[in-house]
C-alpha positions as CSV (number, residue, x, y, z in Angstrom):
1,M,2.6,-134.2,-35.4
2,S,5.6,-135.2,-37.8
3,S,9.1,-134.4,-38.1
4,S,8.6,-132.6,-41.4
5,A,5.5,-130.6,-39.9
6,A,6.2,-126.9,-40.7
7,G,4.7,-125.0,-37.8
8,S,5.5,-121.5,-36.4
9,G,7.8,-120.5,-34.0
10,P,5.1,-119.7,-31.4
11,E,3.3,-122.9,-31.9
12,W,6.4,-124.7,-30.8
13,E,6.9,-122.3,-28.0
14,R,3.3,-123.4,-27.1
15,T,4.5,-127.0,-27.4
16,F,7.5,-126.5,-25.1
17,L,5.3,-124.5,-22.5
18,S,2.5,-127.3,-22.3
19,A,5.3,-130.2,-21.7
20,L,7.2,-128.2,-19.0
21,T,5.8,-129.9,-16.2
22,M,6.5,-133.2,-17.8
23,I,10.0,-132.1,-18.3
24,D,10.6,-131.1,-14.8
25,R,9.3,-134.2,-13.5
26,I,11.7,-136.4,-15.8
27,I,14.5,-134.2,-14.6
28,V,13.6,-134.6,-10.8
29,V,13.9,-138.3,-11.5
30,Q,17.2,-138.0,-13.3
31,T,18.7,-135.7,-10.5
32,R,17.6,-137.8,-7.7
33,R,18.9,-141.0,-9.4
34,H,22.2,-139.5,-9.9
35,A,22.3,-137.9,-6.4
36,L,22.9,-134.1,-7.7
37,N,22.9,-131.7,-5.1
38,R,20.3,-128.8,-5.4
39,A,22.7,-126.5,-7.3
40,D,23.9,-129.0,-9.7
41,A,20.3,-130.3,-10.3
42,D,19.3,-126.7,-10.9
43,E,22.1,-125.9,-13.4
44,Y,21.5,-129.2,-15.5
45,A,17.7,-128.2,-15.5
46,A,18.4,-124.9,-16.8
47,W,21.0,-126.6,-19.4
48,A,18.6,-129.2,-20.6
49,K,15.7,-126.6,-21.1
50,A,18.0,-124.6,-23.0
51,R,19.1,-127.3,-25.5
52,I,15.5,-128.2,-26.0
53,I,14.8,-124.5,-26.8
54,D,18.1,-124.2,-29.0
55,S,17.7,-123.4,-32.8
56,D,13.9,-122.5,-32.3
57,Y,12.9,-125.8,-30.5
58,A,14.7,-128.0,-33.1
59,I,14.7,-131.0,-30.8
60,L,10.6,-130.6,-30.5
61,R,10.6,-130.3,-34.5
62,K,12.3,-133.5,-34.8
63,F,9.6,-135.4,-32.9
64,G,8.1,-137.9,-35.4
65,G,5.1,-139.0,-33.4
66,R,6.2,-142.7,-33.4
67,S,5.5,-142.7,-29.7
68,S,4.0,-140.4,-27.0
69,L,5.7,-137.1,-26.2
70,Q,6.7,-138.2,-22.9
71,T,8.6,-141.1,-24.2
72,Y,10.2,-139.0,-26.7
73,L,11.3,-136.3,-24.1
74,T,12.3,-138.9,-21.8
75,A,14.8,-140.4,-24.6
76,V,15.9,-136.7,-25.3
77,L,16.5,-136.2,-21.6
78,V,18.6,-139.3,-21.0
79,N,20.7,-138.3,-24.0
80,L,21.1,-134.7,-22.7
81,F,22.0,-135.9,-19.1
82,R,24.6,-138.0,-20.6
83,D,26.0,-135.1,-22.9
84,Y,25.9,-132.9,-19.8
85,R,28.1,-135.1,-17.7
86,N,30.4,-135.7,-20.7
87,L,30.8,-131.9,-21.1
88,C,31.6,-131.4,-17.2
89,W,33.9,-134.3,-16.7
90,G,34.9,-136.2,-19.9
91,R,33.5,-139.8,-20.6
92,W,33.7,-142.2,-18.1
93,R,33.2,-145.9,-17.7
94,P,33.2,-147.5,-14.2
95,S,35.8,-149.9,-13.4
96,A,35.2,-153.8,-13.4
97,A,35.9,-153.7,-9.9
98,A,33.3,-151.4,-8.9
99,K,30.7,-153.2,-11.2
100,R,31.4,-156.4,-9.3
101,F,30.4,-154.6,-6.1
102,G,27.1,-153.4,-7.5
103,P,25.4,-149.8,-8.0
104,F,26.5,-148.3,-5.1
105,A,30.3,-148.9,-5.6
106,V,29.7,-147.7,-9.2
107,R,28.2,-144.4,-8.0
108,L,31.0,-144.1,-5.0
109,E,33.6,-144.6,-7.7
110,E,31.9,-141.9,-9.8
111,L,31.7,-139.6,-6.7
112,L,35.4,-140.2,-5.5
113,Y,37.1,-140.1,-8.8
114,R,35.0,-138.3,-11.4
115,E,33.3,-135.7,-9.2
116,A,36.2,-135.3,-6.8
117,H,34.1,-135.5,-3.4
118,P,35.9,-136.4,-0.1
119,L,35.1,-139.7,1.1
120,R,32.7,-138.6,3.9
121,E,30.8,-136.2,1.6
122,A,30.6,-139.0,-0.8
123,G,29.2,-141.3,1.7
124,Q,26.6,-138.6,2.6
125,I,25.4,-138.4,-0.9
126,L,25.1,-142.2,-1.3
127,R,22.8,-142.4,1.8
128,S,20.7,-139.6,0.4
129,A,20.3,-141.7,-2.5
130,G,18.9,-144.6,-0.6
131,A,22.4,-146.4,0.6
132,Q,21.9,-148.0,4.1
133,L,25.6,-148.2,4.7
134,S,27.8,-146.9,7.7
135,D,30.9,-144.8,7.4
136,A,33.0,-147.9,7.9
137,E,31.1,-150.0,5.4
138,I,31.4,-147.1,2.9
139,A,35.2,-146.7,3.7
140,H,35.7,-150.5,3.3
141,L,33.8,-150.4,-0.4
142,A,36.1,-147.6,-1.3
143,A,39.1,-149.6,-0.5
144,Q,38.1,-152.3,-2.8
145,I,38.0,-149.8,-5.9
146,P,41.2,-149.1,-7.5
147,S,42.4,-145.5,-7.3
148,R,41.8,-143.5,-10.5
149,P,43.1,-140.1,-11.3
150,V,40.5,-137.4,-10.3
151,V,38.9,-135.6,-13.4
152,R,39.3,-132.0,-13.6
153,E,35.8,-130.2,-13.9
154,L,35.3,-128.1,-17.0
155,S,33.2,-125.0,-17.0
156,L,29.9,-125.0,-19.0
157,Q,30.1,-121.1,-19.8
158,D,31.3,-121.6,-23.2
159,H,29.9,-124.7,-24.8
160,D,32.1,-124.7,-27.9
161,N,35.3,-124.2,-25.8
162,V,34.3,-127.2,-23.6
163,V,33.7,-129.6,-26.5
164,T,37.0,-128.7,-27.9
165,S,38.7,-128.9,-24.5
166,I,37.5,-132.4,-24.1
167,A,38.5,-133.5,-27.6
168,D,41.9,-132.0,-27.3
169,S,42.8,-133.2,-23.6
170,R,41.1,-136.5,-22.6
171,P,41.7,-137.3,-19.1
172,Q,44.3,-140.4,-18.5
173,H,41.4,-142.6,-17.2
174,V,39.3,-142.6,-19.9
175,E,39.0,-145.8,-21.9
176,T,39.4,-145.5,-25.5
177,D,39.7,-149.1,-26.4
178,P,38.4,-149.7,-30.1
179,E,36.9,-153.0,-29.2
180,L,34.5,-151.5,-26.5
181,E,33.7,-148.6,-28.5
182,S,32.7,-150.9,-31.7
183,L,30.6,-153.1,-29.1
184,E,28.8,-150.0,-28.0
185,I,28.2,-148.9,-31.8
186,T,27.1,-152.4,-32.3
187,L,24.7,-152.4,-29.3
188,R,23.2,-149.1,-30.4
189,S,22.9,-150.5,-33.9
190,L,20.7,-153.3,-32.1
191,L,18.1,-150.3,-30.7
192,N,16.9,-149.7,-34.2
193,D,15.4,-153.2,-34.3
194,L,13.4,-152.6,-31.1
195,T,10.3,-150.5,-30.7
196,P,10.7,-146.9,-29.6
197,E,9.7,-147.7,-25.9
198,D,11.8,-151.0,-25.5
199,A,14.9,-148.8,-27.1
200,L,14.3,-146.1,-24.5
201,I,14.0,-148.5,-21.9
202,V,17.4,-150.1,-22.7
203,Q,19.1,-146.8,-22.9
204,M,17.6,-145.7,-19.4
205,R,18.6,-149.1,-17.9
206,F,21.9,-149.9,-19.5
207,W,23.3,-146.6,-20.8
208,S,22.2,-144.4,-18.0
209,G,21.9,-146.9,-15.1
210,M,18.6,-146.0,-14.0
211,S,16.7,-148.3,-11.5
212,V,13.8,-150.4,-12.9
213,A,11.7,-148.4,-10.3
214,D,12.7,-145.1,-11.9
215,I,12.1,-146.3,-15.3
216,A,8.5,-147.5,-14.5
217,R,7.8,-144.3,-12.4
218,T,9.1,-142.2,-15.6
219,L,7.3,-143.9,-18.0
220,Q,4.4,-144.9,-16.0
221,L,4.7,-148.6,-16.4
222,Q,3.8,-151.3,-13.8
223,Q,7.3,-152.3,-12.0
224,K,6.7,-156.1,-12.1
225,P,6.0,-156.8,-15.4
226,L,8.8,-154.2,-16.5
227,Y,11.4,-156.7,-15.0
228,R,10.2,-159.6,-17.4
229,R,10.1,-157.1,-20.3
230,I,13.7,-156.1,-19.6
231,E,14.7,-160.0,-19.3
232,A,13.3,-160.7,-22.8
233,I,14.6,-157.7,-24.3
234,Q,18.4,-158.7,-22.6
235,G,17.7,-162.1,-24.2
236,K,16.8,-160.8,-27.6
237,M,20.0,-158.4,-27.8
238,R,22.2,-161.2,-26.3
239,T,21.1,-163.5,-29.1
240,A,21.8,-160.9,-31.8
241,L,25.3,-160.1,-30.4
242,E,26.1,-163.6,-30.2
243,A,25.1,-163.8,-34.0
244,R,27.3,-161.0,-34.9
245,G,30.5,-163.1,-33.5
246,I,30.3,-161.5,-30.0
247,D,31.0,-163.9,-27.1
248,R,28.2,-164.6,-24.8
249,E,30.2,-163.7,-21.7
250,T,30.9,-160.1,-23.2
251,A,27.5,-159.8,-24.5
252,S,26.3,-160.5,-20.9
253,E,28.8,-158.1,-19.2
254,F,27.2,-155.2,-21.4
255,L,23.8,-156.2,-20.9
256,S,24.1,-156.3,-17.2
257,A,22.8,-153.6,-14.9
258,T,25.3,-151.4,-13.5
């Protein structure tokens, strides 16, 4: 199947229906990783499937066959989830302080200041995602994270209005540093030099913050070799960044797991 293949509407509908179980499995991994409650998970699942169906299955029509359909759909859903979160809350970058304290601190900051959960509720969500932390430990962790303005949640009922609203009125906390955006563009350009699966692994690990275990489960890869594979990819990208004049410390910061 190639991106230029014609194909009829019913043919793409059959492709979608045959891949539906796979799509649902990938979405379950995503929503568990990001600790969405049942209602939010269901809303995202419906939204993502609608995007795949949009414009007579345009996303499926773009499948070029350079990877497996599962790898392609996982990449699609990684990007769709990021788009969904951006539509709901605007673009977001974890603070340097939260990143220093590790992935649970990053998620706690997001729960408190992006999704506006009370501290006790944020703690319950963290524990449901696997954090072995008491209320006191979570409160202590929250105290180490600098306060940020809480993001106003936007409705997804009108897609065009949401996009316009985000473009016209960004939250004050959103970072728009040109150097950071330029670095992200450079990193994305380096993905073109990787194999499709390696590029997907980078996106899942560093752009979406998925754990190695979740990546291995989603892509049906062995977990232990995947660690070494990610380290090798990091090394190649770090060398490429330094060759483009980006210092080692900055390159390492952007290529370290959150």
